[in-house]
C-alpha positions as CSV (number, residue, x, y, z in Angstrom):
1,M,241.9,152.2,184.8
2,A,242.4,154.1,187.9
3,A,239.3,156.1,188.0
4,K,236.1,154.7,188.9
5,L,232.9,154.8,186.6
6,N,229.5,155.8,188.4
7,L,226.5,153.7,186.7
8,D,223.6,155.7,186.1
9,K,220.3,153.8,185.6
10,L,220.6,154.1,181.7
11,D,224.1,152.4,182.1
12,L,222.2,149.3,183.6
13,Q,218.8,149.5,181.1
14,I,221.4,149.3,178.8
15,I,223.7,146.7,180.4
16,Q,220.8,144.4,181.2
17,A,219.2,144.7,177.4
18,M,222.2,143.5,176.0
19,M,222.7,140.4,178.3
20,E,219.0,139.6,177.3
21,T,219.4,140.2,173.4
22,A,223.1,141.3,172.5
23,E,222.4,141.2,168.7
24,I,219.8,144.1,169.2
25,S,220.9,147.0,167.2
26,Y,222.1,150.4,168.7
27,A,219.2,152.2,167.3
28,D,216.3,149.4,168.1
29,L,217.9,149.7,172.1
30,G,217.6,153.7,171.5
31,K,214.0,153.1,170.5
32,Q,213.3,151.3,173.6
33,L,214.9,152.9,176.3
34,F,213.6,156.6,174.8
35,V,217.6,157.6,174.0
36,S,218.9,158.1,170.4
37,G,221.3,155.3,168.7
38,G,224.6,157.5,169.6
39,T,223.6,157.8,173.0
40,I,223.6,154.0,173.3
41,H,226.7,153.9,171.3
42,V,228.8,156.2,173.3
43,R,227.6,154.2,176.4
44,I,228.9,151.1,175.3
45,K,232.2,152.6,174.5
46,K,232.5,153.9,178.2
47,L,231.4,150.5,179.5
48,Q,233.9,148.4,177.4
49,E,236.8,150.8,178.0
50,F,236.1,150.4,181.7
51,G,236.0,147.1,181.7
52,I,232.5,146.4,182.9
53,V,231.4,144.9,179.2
54,K,234.1,142.7,177.9
55,G,232.8,141.8,174.3
56,T,229.6,140.0,173.6
57,K,229.5,135.6,173.1
58,L,227.7,133.5,171.1
59,N,225.1,131.4,173.4
60,V,225.3,128.0,172.1
61,D,223.6,124.1,172.9
62,I,227.1,122.3,173.1
63,K,224.6,119.7,173.8
64,Q,223.6,120.0,170.0
65,L,227.7,120.3,169.2
66,G,227.9,116.7,171.0
67,Y,229.4,117.8,173.8
68,D,227.2,115.4,176.4
69,I,229.6,115.7,179.5
70,T,229.4,118.6,181.9
71,A,231.5,117.7,185.1
72,F,232.3,120.3,188.3
73,V,235.7,119.5,189.7
74,G,236.6,120.8,193.2
75,I,240.3,121.1,194.0
76,Y,242.2,120.4,197.0
77,L,245.7,122.4,197.0
78,E,248.6,121.6,198.7
79,K,249.1,124.9,199.3
80,S,246.8,128.1,199.3
81,S,249.9,129.7,197.8
82,L,250.0,127.8,194.6
83,Y,246.7,129.0,193.3
84,D,248.3,131.3,190.9
85,N,250.8,128.3,189.0
86,V,247.7,126.3,189.0
87,A,245.2,128.0,187.8
88,E,247.8,128.9,184.9
89,E,248.4,125.1,184.6
90,L,244.6,124.7,184.3
91,K,244.2,127.9,181.5
92,R,246.0,125.5,179.2
93,I,243.4,122.6,179.4
94,P,240.8,123.5,176.7
95,E,237.8,121.6,178.2
96,I,237.9,123.7,181.7
97,V,235.3,126.7,180.9
98,R,235.2,127.8,184.1
99,L,237.4,128.1,187.6
100,N,236.2,129.9,190.8
101,Y,239.0,130.3,193.7
102,T,236.8,129.2,196.7
103,T,236.2,129.1,200.3
104,G,235.4,126.3,202.5
105,N,236.3,122.5,201.5
106,Y,238.0,123.2,198.1
107,S,240.4,125.7,197.3
108,M,239.0,125.7,193.6
109,F,236.3,124.8,191.5
110,I,236.3,124.1,188.0
111,E,233.6,123.0,185.3
112,I,235.0,120.7,182.5
113,V,232.9,120.9,179.2
114,C,233.7,117.5,177.0
115,K,232.1,115.0,174.2
116,D,232.1,111.8,176.3
117,I,233.2,110.4,179.0
118,S,236.3,109.3,177.8
119,Q,237.7,112.8,177.4
120,L,236.7,113.4,180.8
121,R,238.8,110.7,182.5
122,Y,241.3,112.1,179.8
123,V,241.3,115.3,181.5
124,L,240.7,114.5,185.1
125,H,243.3,112.0,184.6
126,D,246.1,112.8,182.4
127,E,245.5,116.5,182.7
128,L,244.7,117.5,186.4
129,Q,246.5,114.8,188.0
130,K,249.8,116.1,187.0
131,I,249.6,119.5,187.7
132,K,251.7,120.3,190.7
133,G,250.3,121.4,193.7
134,I,247.0,119.5,193.4
135,E,246.7,117.3,196.3
136,R,243.6,115.9,195.1
137,T,240.1,116.3,193.4
138,E,236.4,115.4,194.0
139,T,234.4,115.3,190.7
140,L,230.3,115.3,190.5
141,I,228.9,114.9,186.6
142,S,226.2,116.9,185.8
143,L,223.3,115.3,184.6
144,E,221.4,118.3,183.7
145,E,221.2,121.9,183.5
146,G,218.1,123.2,184.9
147,F,218.7,126.8,184.1
148,N,221.5,129.4,183.0
149,R,220.9,133.3,183.5
150,N,222.5,136.3,184.1
151,V,222.2,138.5,186.9
152,Q,219.3,141.0,187.1
153,V,221.4,144.3,187.0
154,A,218.2,146.5,186.2
155,T,214.7,147.0,187.6
156,P,212.3,146.1,184.6
């Protein structure tokens, strides 16, 4: 969309509240913010149209589902111009849950979630290493996630 959306205080409050509790009804959120549920509905639709709100996600404790390994991999590319091609190949690997194009030592940084070390080995050895353009990788295994939070977009 060509136009730029100017967010006001209410938009930011809606975003903040929905990031904290996405299942809240528009009516309840409207009461909390002293506006109608219809106003919340219209604002959410506007935020979706501009790509600010990109759906909702269920927050699942993946450890409870047997995913015990989280690893971060720094990827060195042969040439930075290969980023787009390598990114497309990485998208095809379902265990990769996040990709960032970075400055510093690595060209790319990915997060991988696996059920066990054997699955991680498969992703690293059999999947990543066959992608053309990847020169080498460095893997860091997470021992524990201390916290994971959204950015604060509205003041409480």
